[in-house]
N, C-alpha and C positions, 0 to 999 in steps of 0.2 A: 530301112534295112541297111546294117553296116556290111559292106563287101568285106569277104576273108580275101587278102591279097594275095595268099600263095599257100598251097597245100601240098606237102611233099609225101610221095607214096613209095612204098616198097614194091618189089617186083608182083608179089601175089595180090596187089591191092590193097594193103594194109596201109593204114594213114600213120605216118611218123611224127609229124610236126604241122602245125598251121600258123600263120602269121595274121593276126586279127588285132586291130586297135593299135599297130605299130610294135607289137611284140610277138616273140616265137614261143609257141606253147607245146610242149613235148607230150606225146600221146602215150598214156601209160595202159589204158584199156579202153576198148568200144563196149559200152555199159548197154546200150540199145539202138537199133535202126528200125525206121519202118518208112513207109510211103503213104503219102496224102495228096489226093486230087485235088482238095481245096474245093473252092466254089467254080467249079469248071463253067457252070451256067454264067458265071460272071466274068469270064475269061481268065480266070486263075489258071497258071499251069501246074502240073503235078511236080511234087518235090520229094527228095529224099532227106528225111532229118536223122540226124546222127547224134547221139549222146555220148560225149568223150569224157574219161577221167584223165585228166592231164596234171603237169607238175603244179599247175596254178589253179587248181578246182574242177567243177564238173561244167562242161560247155556243150550248148546244144548249138548245131550247125544245121544248115539246109542246104542241099545242092538242087538248084532249079534244073529240071531233068532237060528240058530241051535246048537249053544253052550250056549247061555244064557250069556255069559260075556258083560259087559257094557264098554263103550269107550268115553271119551271126544271128542267132535267134535269141539266146537266153545264157545267162551264167548264174548258176546255183552257189549260194554263199555258204 
């Protein structure tokens, strides 16, 4: 998975922008969020998935909850 290099937040926890694949993307709206435990029996860690509407399309990112790092999951055309 591609690591998201930086996520900028507003004080109340609202995402403003993120940098993925060398470009900044401005968040217009959070379309959905959900937690997934994955295959915990195989050692996968829980993740928080977020679907964003941005200035460049719809993106899904996930945050690895134990270590806090963000990753690119998919982009919708």
